[in-house]
Structure formats: C-alpha cells, structure tokens
C-alpha positions as CSV (number, residue, x, y, z in Angstrom):
1,X,-1.9,-8.8,6.2
2,X,1.4,-7.1,5.4
3,X,1.4,-3.8,3.5
4,X,4.4,-2.0,2.1
5,X,6.5,-1.1,-0.9
6,X,6.1,-3.6,-3.7
7,X,8.2,-1.6,-6.3
8,X,10.4,1.5,-6.2
9,X,11.7,3.6,-9.1
10,X,13.8,6.7,-9.5
11,X,14.3,9.4,-12.1
12,X,16.6,12.4,-12.2
13,X,17.7,15.0,-14.8
14,X,20.1,14.3,-17.7
15,X,22.4,17.1,-16.6
16,X,24.9,17.2,-13.7
17,X,27.0,19.8,-12.1
18,X,30.2,18.6,-10.4
19,X,30.7,20.2,-7.0
20,X,34.4,20.7,-7.6
21,X,33.5,23.0,-10.5
22,X,31.0,24.9,-8.4
23,X,33.6,25.3,-5.6
24,X,36.1,26.8,-8.0
25,X,33.6,29.2,-9.5
26,X,32.5,30.4,-6.0
27,X,36.1,30.7,-4.6
28,X,35.6,27.9,-2.1
29,X,37.7,24.9,-1.2
30,X,36.4,21.7,-2.8
31,X,36.4,20.0,0.6
32,X,33.8,22.4,1.8
33,X,31.3,20.5,-0.4
34,X,32.8,17.0,-0.6
35,X,33.5,16.7,3.1
36,X,31.5,19.6,4.7
37,X,28.3,18.6,3.0
38,X,29.3,15.1,1.7
39,X,28.2,16.0,-1.8
40,X,30.0,15.4,-5.1
41,X,27.5,16.5,-7.7
42,X,24.0,18.0,-8.3
43,X,21.3,17.1,-10.8
44,X,20.3,20.1,-12.8
45,X,17.0,20.4,-14.7
46,X,16.3,22.4,-17.9
47,X,13.1,24.3,-18.4
48,X,11.6,21.3,-20.2
49,X,11.9,19.0,-17.2
50,X,9.6,19.5,-14.2
51,X,8.1,17.6,-11.3
52,X,5.6,16.0,-13.7
53,X,8.1,14.7,-16.2
54,X,10.4,13.4,-13.4
55,X,7.5,11.8,-11.6
56,X,6.2,10.1,-14.7
57,X,9.6,8.8,-15.7
58,X,10.2,7.4,-12.2
59,X,6.9,5.6,-12.3
60,X,7.1,4.3,-15.8
61,X,10.3,2.5,-14.8
62,X,8.4,0.2,-12.5
63,X,4.8,-0.1,-13.7
64,X,3.4,-2.9,-15.9
65,X,0.2,-2.7,-17.8
66,X,-1.5,-4.8,-15.1
67,X,-0.3,-2.3,-12.4
68,X,-2.0,0.5,-14.4
69,X,-5.2,-1.4,-14.2
70,X,-4.9,-2.2,-10.5
71,X,-3.8,1.3,-9.3
72,X,-6.8,3.2,-7.9
73,X,-5.0,6.1,-6.3
74,X,-2.1,8.3,-7.4
75,X,-0.5,10.7,-4.9
76,X,2.3,13.1,-5.8
77,X,4.1,14.7,-2.8
78,X,6.0,17.9,-3.7
79,X,7.0,21.3,-2.6
80,X,7.7,22.4,-6.2
81,X,4.1,22.6,-7.3
82,X,3.4,23.8,-10.9
83,X,-0.2,24.9,-10.3
84,X,-2.1,26.3,-7.3
85,X,-5.2,24.3,-8.3
86,X,-4.5,21.3,-10.6
87,X,-2.6,18.5,-9.0
88,X,0.6,17.2,-10.6
89,X,-0.8,13.7,-10.1
90,X,-3.6,14.4,-12.6
91,X,-0.9,15.0,-15.4
92,X,1.0,11.9,-14.2
93,X,-2.2,9.7,-14.2
94,X,-2.9,10.8,-17.8
95,X,0.7,10.4,-19.2
96,X,1.0,6.9,-17.7
97,X,-2.4,5.7,-18.9
98,X,-3.6,4.6,-15.5
99,X,-7.2,3.3,-15.5
100,X,-9.7,6.3,-15.2
101,X,-11.4,5.3,-11.9
102,X,-8.5,6.3,-9.7
103,X,-8.3,9.0,-7.2
104,X,-5.5,11.5,-7.9
105,X,-4.2,14.3,-5.7
106,X,-1.2,16.2,-4.4
107,X,0.2,16.6,-0.9
108,X,2.4,19.3,0.6
109,X,4.4,19.8,3.8
110,X,7.9,20.6,2.8
111,X,10.1,17.5,2.6
112,X,7.7,15.4,4.8
113,X,4.7,15.0,2.5
114,X,5.8,11.7,0.9
115,X,5.7,10.1,4.3
116,X,2.2,11.3,4.9
117,X,1.3,10.0,1.4
118,X,2.7,6.5,2.3
119,X,0.6,6.5,5.5
120,X,-2.5,7.4,3.5
121,X,-1.7,4.7,1.0
122,X,-1.2,2.1,3.7
123,X,-4.6,2.9,5.2
124,X,-6.3,2.7,1.8
125,X,-4.8,-0.7,1.0
126,X,-5.8,-2.0,4.5
127,X,-9.4,-1.4,3.5
128,X,-9.0,-2.6,-0.1
129,X,-6.3,-5.3,-0.1
130,X,-6.5,-5.9,-3.9
131,X,-5.8,-2.2,-4.7
132,X,-2.5,-0.6,-5.4
133,X,-1.5,3.0,-4.7
134,X,1.2,4.9,-6.6
135,X,3.1,7.3,-4.4
136,X,5.6,9.7,-6.0
137,X,7.9,12.2,-4.3
138,X,9.0,14.7,-7.0
139,X,10.9,17.9,-6.5
140,X,13.3,20.4,-7.9
141,X,15.4,22.2,-5.2
142,X,16.3,25.7,-6.4
143,X,18.2,28.5,-4.7
144,X,19.7,31.7,-5.8
145,X,23.1,31.9,-7.6
146,X,25.8,32.4,-5.0
147,X,23.3,31.9,-2.1
148,X,24.1,29.8,1.0
149,X,21.8,27.1,-0.3
150,X,23.1,26.9,-3.8
151,X,25.3,23.9,-3.0
152,X,22.3,21.9,-1.7
153,X,20.2,22.0,-4.8
154,X,19.1,18.9,-6.8
155,X,16.3,17.3,-8.7
156,X,14.6,13.9,-8.8
157,X,11.6,11.8,-8.2
158,X,11.1,8.5,-6.3
159,X,8.1,6.4,-7.3
160,X,6.7,3.7,-4.8
161,X,4.0,1.2,-5.5
162,X,2.2,0.4,-2.3
163,X,0.3,-2.9,-2.0
164,X,-0.5,-5.8,0.2
165,X,2.0,-8.7,0.3
166,X,4.8,-6.3,-1.0
167,X,8.0,-7.7,-2.5
168,X,10.5,-5.2,-1.1
169,X,9.5,-4.2,2.4
170,X,6.5,-4.2,4.8
171,X,5.6,-1.2,7.0
172,X,5.5,-1.8,10.8
173,X,2.7,-0.1,12.7
174,X,5.0,2.0,14.9
175,X,4.8,5.5,13.5
176,X,5.4,8.5,15.8
177,X,5.0,12.0,14.4
178,X,5.6,15.5,15.7
179,X,4.5,19.0,14.6
180,X,6.0,22.3,15.7
181,X,5.4,25.8,14.2
182,X,8.8,27.1,13.2
183,X,10.1,29.3,10.4
184,X,13.3,27.5,9.4
185,X,12.5,27.2,5.6
186,X,9.5,28.4,3.7
187,X,8.6,29.8,0.2
188,X,5.7,32.2,-0.1
189,X,3.6,32.2,-3.2
190,X,5.2,35.4,-4.5
191,X,8.8,33.9,-4.4
192,X,10.4,31.5,-6.8
193,X,13.1,30.5,-4.3
194,X,12.7,29.7,-0.6
195,X,13.7,31.7,2.4
196,X,16.1,29.7,4.7
197,X,17.3,30.2,8.2
198,X,20.1,27.7,7.7
199,X,21.6,27.3,11.2
200,X,18.2,27.4,12.8
201,X,16.9,24.8,10.3
202,X,19.7,22.4,11.1
203,X,19.1,22.8,14.8
204,X,15.4,22.1,14.3
205,X,16.1,19.0,12.2
206,X,18.4,17.6,14.9
207,X,16.2,18.5,17.8
208,X,13.1,17.0,16.0
209,X,15.1,13.9,15.4
210,X,16.1,13.6,19.0
211,X,12.7,14.3,20.5
212,X,10.8,12.2,18.0
213,X,13.2,9.3,18.5
214,X,12.8,9.5,22.3
215,X,9.1,9.4,22.0
216,X,9.3,6.5,19.5
217,X,11.5,4.5,21.9
218,X,9.1,5.1,24.7
219,X,6.0,4.1,22.8
220,X,7.5,1.1,21.1
221,X,9.8,-0.1,23.9
222,X,12.8,-0.3,21.5
223,X,16.4,0.8,20.9
224,X,18.9,1.0,18.0
225,X,20.1,-2.6,18.5
226,X,16.9,-3.7,16.8
227,X,17.8,-1.9,13.5
228,X,20.1,-3.1,10.8
229,X,20.1,0.4,9.3
230,X,18.6,3.9,9.8
231,X,17.7,6.1,6.8
232,X,17.3,9.8,7.5
233,X,16.0,12.7,5.5
234,X,18.9,14.0,3.4
235,X,18.9,17.8,2.7
236,X,22.6,17.1,2.6
237,X,24.3,13.9,3.8
238,X,26.5,15.4,6.5
239,X,23.5,16.7,8.4
240,X,22.0,13.2,8.4
241,X,25.3,11.8,9.7
242,X,25.3,14.2,12.5
243,X,21.8,13.1,13.4
244,X,22.7,9.4,13.3
245,X,25.7,10.1,15.6
246,X,23.4,11.8,18.1
247,X,21.2,8.7,18.2
248,X,24.1,6.3,18.8
249,X,24.7,6.5,22.5
250,X,27.6,5.2,24.5
251,X,25.5,2.2,25.6
252,X,25.1,1.0,22.0
253,X,27.6,-1.9,21.3
254,X,30.4,-1.1,18.9
255,X,29.3,-3.8,16.5
256,X,25.9,-2.2,16.1
257,X,27.5,1.3,15.6
258,X,29.8,-0.1,12.9
259,X,26.8,-1.7,11.1
260,X,24.7,1.4,11.3
261,X,27.5,3.6,10.0
262,X,28.4,1.2,7.2
263,X,24.8,1.1,6.0
264,X,24.5,4.9,6.4
265,X,27.4,5.2,3.8
266,X,25.4,2.9,1.5
267,X,22.3,5.1,1.9
268,X,24.0,8.2,0.7
269,X,25.6,6.8,-2.4
270,X,23.0,8.3,-4.7
271,X,22.4,11.5,-2.9
272,X,26.1,12.4,-3.1
273,X,25.6,12.3,-6.9
274,X,22.1,13.9,-7.1
275,X,21.8,16.4,-4.3
276,X,18.7,17.5,-2.4
277,X,15.4,16.3,-3.8
278,X,13.2,17.5,-0.9
279,X,10.2,15.1,-0.5
280,X,12.2,12.2,-2.2
281,X,15.4,12.6,-0.2
282,X,14.6,10.1,2.5
283,X,13.4,7.6,-0.1
284,X,16.3,8.0,-2.4
285,X,18.4,7.2,0.7
286,X,16.3,4.1,1.3
287,X,16.7,3.0,-2.4
288,X,20.4,3.7,-2.2
289,X,20.7,1.5,0.9
290,X,18.8,-1.3,-0.6
291,X,20.7,-1.3,-3.9
292,X,24.2,-0.8,-2.5
293,X,24.3,-2.6,0.9
294,X,25.8,-6.1,0.7
295,X,25.0,-7.0,4.3
296,X,21.2,-6.5,4.5
297,X,19.0,-9.5,4.4
298,X,15.3,-10.5,4.6
299,X,13.9,-9.9,8.0
300,X,16.1,-6.9,8.7
301,X,14.4,-3.9,10.3
302,X,15.1,-0.5,8.9
303,X,14.4,2.8,10.7
304,X,13.3,5.8,8.8
305,X,13.3,9.5,9.9
306,X,11.3,12.0,7.9
307,X,11.5,15.7,8.3
308,X,9.8,18.6,6.6
309,X,10.6,22.2,7.6
310,X,7.8,24.2,9.2
311,X,8.0,21.6,10.7
312,X,6.7,18.0,10.8
313,X,8.8,15.0,11.6
314,X,8.1,11.3,11.8
315,X,9.9,8.1,12.9
316,X,8.8,4.7,11.7
317,X,10.2,1.4,10.5
318,X,9.9,-1.3,7.8
319,X,11.0,-4.9,7.5
320,X,12.7,-6.4,4.4
321,X,10.9,-9.3,2.8
322,X,12.2,-12.5,1.1
323,X,13.5,-11.9,-2.4
324,X,13.6,-8.1,-2.2
325,X,16.8,-7.8,-4.2
326,X,15.0,-9.1,-7.3
327,X,13.0,-5.9,-7.3
328,X,16.0,-3.6,-7.5
329,X,18.1,-2.0,-10.2
330,X,21.8,-3.0,-9.9
331,X,22.9,-0.7,-12.8
332,X,21.6,2.6,-11.3
333,X,25.1,3.9,-10.5
334,X,26.3,3.5,-14.0
335,X,23.1,5.3,-15.3
336,X,23.9,8.3,-13.1
337,X,27.4,8.4,-14.6
338,X,25.8,8.8,-18.1
339,X,24.4,12.3,-17.3
340,X,25.9,15.2,-19.3
341,X,28.3,17.4,-17.2
342,X,27.7,21.1,-17.2
343,X,30.1,24.0,-16.8
344,X,29.1,26.5,-14.2
345,X,28.2,29.0,-16.9
346,X,26.0,26.5,-18.6
347,X,24.4,25.5,-15.3
348,X,23.5,29.1,-14.5
349,X,22.0,29.5,-18.0
350,X,20.1,26.2,-17.9
351,X,18.8,26.2,-14.4
352,X,17.6,29.7,-14.2
353,X,15.9,30.0,-17.6
354,X,12.3,31.2,-17.2
355,X,9.2,30.6,-19.2
356,X,8.7,34.0,-20.9
357,X,5.1,33.8,-22.3
358,X,3.7,36.0,-25.1
359,X,0.5,38.0,-24.8
360,X,-1.5,34.7,-25.4
361,X,0.3,32.9,-22.6
362,X,2.3,30.7,-25.0
363,X,5.9,29.7,-25.4
364,X,7.8,26.7,-26.9
365,X,10.9,25.4,-25.1
366,X,14.2,24.4,-26.5
367,X,14.8,20.7,-27.1
368,X,16.9,20.0,-24.0
369,X,17.7,16.4,-22.9
370,X,15.0,15.0,-20.6
371,X,13.9,11.6,-19.4
372,X,11.0,9.7,-21.0
373,X,8.7,12.7,-20.9
374,X,9.1,16.4,-21.8
375,X,7.4,19.7,-21.1
376,X,7.4,21.0,-24.7
377,X,5.9,24.3,-23.9
378,X,2.9,26.3,-22.7
379,X,0.0,27.1,-24.9
380,X,-2.6,29.6,-23.7
381,X,-1.3,29.0,-20.1
382,X,-1.7,25.3,-20.4
383,X,1.3,23.0,-19.9
384,X,1.9,20.6,-22.9
385,X,3.7,17.3,-22.2
386,X,4.9,14.7,-24.7
387,X,6.5,11.3,-24.5
388,X,10.0,11.0,-25.9
389,X,10.8,8.4,-28.5
390,X,13.6,6.7,-26.6
C-alpha cells in the first residue's frame, strides 16, 4: 500500500514588502538580498492574521466536504504558537468543520516539526488505510527591526492531506534523522522574537545536511543520480543552494548536476516571493517545484532535506505518481502578485502592532486584509475567529 500526499494547499498574507524597498531603507545594496539571499519579497501579516487563519485558509483550499468526514487526525506544526496549552489545530478543526471524532494536536521542533508530523501521519494511515490525516505547517517568522534576521522574515502555511493511494506523491520508507543539542536559534517563552547565532546556524545546517546525507547514502545504498530533484529547507534560498552544491560531488555526471540545479531554481520560485515560513519552508519548496518544473514526470524520485534548529534534521524521499499535475494550482504565481505592496513605514507599523488588552483582557482589531479567515479580536483572553465573506 502506498501512502503519501494526496492534496497540497498554500496560504500566505495579503501584504508584501519588496526587498528593494527594505534595502533602500536600511542603507544596503539591493543585491545583498536579491543575490546574497536570493529573496525578492517578504509576506507580511497584520495583527488579524495568525497561524490559525493561515493554516485554515491553506486547508480550505484543498478540502472537500467528504474529506472533512474522512479526516480523523489534524496536526499543526509550528514554532509560532499562540497558546502554551491549547493547540492551534483545535481552532483549525473547528473553523473547517471537520467531523468531531478526530484527534487534533500541535507539534514543535523549530522548522522540522512538519516532517515529524508527516511521519506520524504515515504511521497512522498504515494502520487505518481508509483514514486521512491533515498536516499543516503554519508559521510567521518575525525578527527585530534592523536586526540581522529582518531580511529573512515571512509568513505562510502549507496544508497536506495524507492518505493511502495518494494522487501527488508517495513516501518511500528510507528516512534517516539526526539530533544534536546546539544553540543556533531559539526563542524562550519570555521573548517575542528569537535569538539567532547566524553564522553558527548556517554551519550547523550545512554540516547536518552533509552528515545526514552520508548516513542516508550508507543505509539506502544510493546516490544523487537516482533523484530528479532535491528540495531542502529554505530559511533563505541561497543557503539551500550552498547545501545542494555541497552534495553534488565531482563524480556526479554533468547532466545530473544540470537537472538538479534547474529543478532547484523551480523549487525556490515561491520562497523568493514569500520569504521564510519556518516549518512550511521545505514544503513550500516542494510545492513550488511541482507547480513550476516542466521536466518532472510520474515515477521521478524527489529527495527532501528537513532541518530544525536546536537541532533535528532528516533526509527522506518521495516518488511522483501518475496524474499528479491535475492536483496542482497553475495560477499560484499570479495570485502572489495580487498582494498589496507595503512601504517600509507601513510594514513597520503593521508587522509590529501588538494586542493591547484592556483590564478585561479584551481588544478588537482593525479590519486589515486577510485570507478566508480573520482574528477579529480577543475577548476576556479568548481569541475570536470569523470567516470572511469572500
């Protein structure tokens, strides 16, 4: 029995900050971002958009009423949690109207958690082949104004429906994971923004990739010639490109290198316009590859490298199935171009607005543009969500 991704959806904010404008405001050359990071724009969220609204919008894009009856598990992977106790998946389950007898929970390990969620989903479907699991990676990457990480912000959610006999890709049972206790990126409970050791973090990413890939090769007796494409975690595309170049040894034939590099370019099309979405970054890269590559075909094997600071990494693969293109959205690029551009001043005001609650723990938020769902406010410390009429 094959198990994998049957449907995949994506949602991001309705506002965008162009990197050229940010470069000008920060006194930097535009090429520092467009070439140095391989980023052109960042999705920016207002206070009325959060991981729940993004996750629900991404899932609504792909789910039918029958799916909502068949789903018996909802997993949200995030490092932008909104509550220390209540899982974001419970809100998502309610807003989508999924049948009540479904297990819902949240997973966390920096940018890696969605990969763990997919593994859990695969194991569940293996024991209950008629079930479906909704896995959503939803995050908002925030850093301080003028900080080193400001140019690698972003926001978005990737929703994946895991089932038997999937219509996009099937997972191969070849996963190799690695854990190492490092302090390259972390956010204590008392901080609204993370602490980052940038150079150290990039070194950990690249070394984890190298060592995990070496172990993956050894355990699965394989090499890069077997892959039509490799998707990597995308904190920013240039780092992933460095990683891919490290994997492509001198022994790899030039035609294989050319194919891998061409498909890498297709895998970063969306991330260049959205930025870093933490847990969803790898899977936004996968979606971008599938919707923008003209050379992929059924039967092609795709390698995936997941990395979450702290740190956990994993290498695994999936195989495309017949008819997978029918399950994709060919108009996604044009939809991204419909976002409202922000000036740097508007971005700073919008992105760093805080929920100032009154003595009763209540506040109503401005009517900013959002996706299909909106965080309208907080009443007596309870988050209030509504569905937009659009």
